[in-house]
C-alpha positions as CSV (number, residue, x, y, z in Angstrom):
1,M,-71.9,-93.7,91.7
2,I,-72.4,-90.4,93.5
3,K,-69.5,-88.2,94.2
4,K,-69.6,-85.7,96.9
5,T,-67.7,-82.4,96.8
6,F,-67.0,-80.1,99.7
7,V,-66.1,-76.4,99.3
8,F,-64.3,-74.6,102.1
9,K,-63.8,-70.9,102.4
10,L,-60.6,-69.8,104.1
11,Y,-60.6,-66.6,105.9
12,K,-57.7,-64.4,106.6
13,A,-56.6,-65.5,110.0
14,K,-53.3,-66.0,111.8
15,R,-53.8,-69.8,111.9
16,N,-54.2,-69.8,108.1
17,K,-51.1,-67.9,107.4
18,K,-49.1,-70.8,106.4
19,L,-51.7,-72.3,104.2
20,H,-52.2,-69.0,102.5
21,A,-48.5,-68.8,101.7
22,Q,-48.6,-72.3,100.3
23,I,-51.4,-71.4,98.0
24,E,-49.4,-68.2,96.9
25,H,-46.3,-70.3,96.1
26,A,-48.4,-72.9,94.3
27,S,-49.8,-70.1,92.1
28,S,-46.4,-68.9,91.3
29,V,-45.4,-72.4,90.3
30,Y,-48.6,-72.6,88.2
31,N,-47.8,-69.4,86.3
32,Y,-44.2,-70.3,85.8
33,C,-45.2,-73.7,84.3
34,I,-47.7,-72.0,82.0
35,A,-45.0,-69.5,80.8
36,L,-42.5,-72.4,80.3
37,Y,-44.9,-74.4,78.4
38,K,-45.7,-71.5,76.1
39,R,-42.1,-70.7,75.6
40,Y,-41.2,-74.3,74.9
41,F,-44.0,-74.7,72.3
42,R,-43.1,-71.4,70.6
43,L,-39.3,-72.5,70.3
44,F,-39.6,-76.1,69.5
45,G,-43.2,-76.6,68.2
46,K,-43.6,-79.6,70.5
47,H,-45.5,-80.4,73.7
48,L,-43.8,-80.2,77.0
49,N,-43.9,-83.6,78.8
50,K,-45.3,-83.4,82.4
51,Y,-42.4,-85.5,83.6
52,K,-39.9,-83.2,82.2
53,L,-41.7,-80.3,83.8
54,Q,-41.8,-81.9,87.1
55,K,-38.1,-82.6,86.9
56,H,-37.4,-79.1,86.0
57,I,-39.3,-77.7,88.9
58,T,-37.4,-80.0,91.4
59,K,-34.2,-78.7,89.9
60,L,-35.4,-75.1,90.3
61,K,-36.4,-75.7,94.0
62,K,-32.7,-76.3,94.8
63,Q,-31.8,-72.9,93.5
64,H,-31.6,-70.0,95.9
65,A,-34.0,-67.7,93.8
66,Y,-36.8,-70.4,93.9
67,N,-36.1,-71.6,97.3
68,H,-39.5,-70.6,98.5
69,W,-41.0,-73.2,96.3
70,T,-39.9,-75.9,98.9
71,N,-43.0,-75.0,101.0
72,V,-45.1,-76.5,98.2
73,P,-45.5,-80.3,98.6
74,S,-44.4,-82.4,95.7
75,Q,-47.8,-84.0,95.4
76,A,-49.3,-80.4,94.8
77,I,-46.7,-79.8,92.2
78,Q,-47.4,-83.1,90.4
79,D,-51.1,-82.0,90.5
80,I,-50.3,-78.7,89.0
81,T,-48.4,-80.3,86.1
82,D,-51.2,-82.8,85.6
83,R,-53.8,-80.1,85.4
84,I,-51.6,-78.0,82.9
85,E,-51.1,-81.0,80.8
86,R,-54.7,-82.1,80.8
87,A,-55.7,-78.5,79.8
88,Y,-53.4,-78.4,76.9
89,Q,-54.3,-81.8,75.7
90,L,-58.0,-80.7,75.7
91,F,-56.9,-77.5,73.9
92,F,-55.1,-79.2,71.2
93,K,-57.9,-81.8,70.8
94,Y,-60.8,-79.3,70.7
95,G,-59.2,-75.9,70.2
96,K,-59.5,-75.9,66.4
97,A,-63.3,-75.8,66.7
98,G,-63.0,-72.9,69.1
99,K,-64.6,-74.8,72.0
100,V,-61.6,-74.7,74.4
101,K,-59.2,-72.0,75.3
102,P,-55.5,-72.7,76.4
103,P,-54.8,-72.4,80.1
104,S,-54.0,-68.9,81.1
105,F,-52.1,-67.2,83.9
106,K,-54.0,-66.8,87.2
107,K,-53.7,-64.0,89.7
108,R,-52.6,-65.1,93.2
109,S,-55.9,-63.9,94.6
110,K,-57.9,-66.0,92.1
111,Y,-55.9,-69.2,92.3
112,K,-57.6,-72.2,93.7
């Protein structure tokens, strides 16, 4: 089975303004989830379940300080939490051998 992948480059244009805003908000959600995961593991020594993380993000979206996260679709937030959990699972599985690093924070300009 052959999979095709398409890569699109988004240029700074007025019509892409909303899309760029969504990507910036998604990157802040990603960085927040990474920080929360690290804090949870440091305090309790346990993995943070992706479902708990998704539930926590939905609660935060209702607060005034994180109201801008409502621009990010829920499927995108689910994908973010899936990617973070998958990265941490690989890190805890192969990290002892030094092959895999834990997921790190990403700048908004570097976020994909």
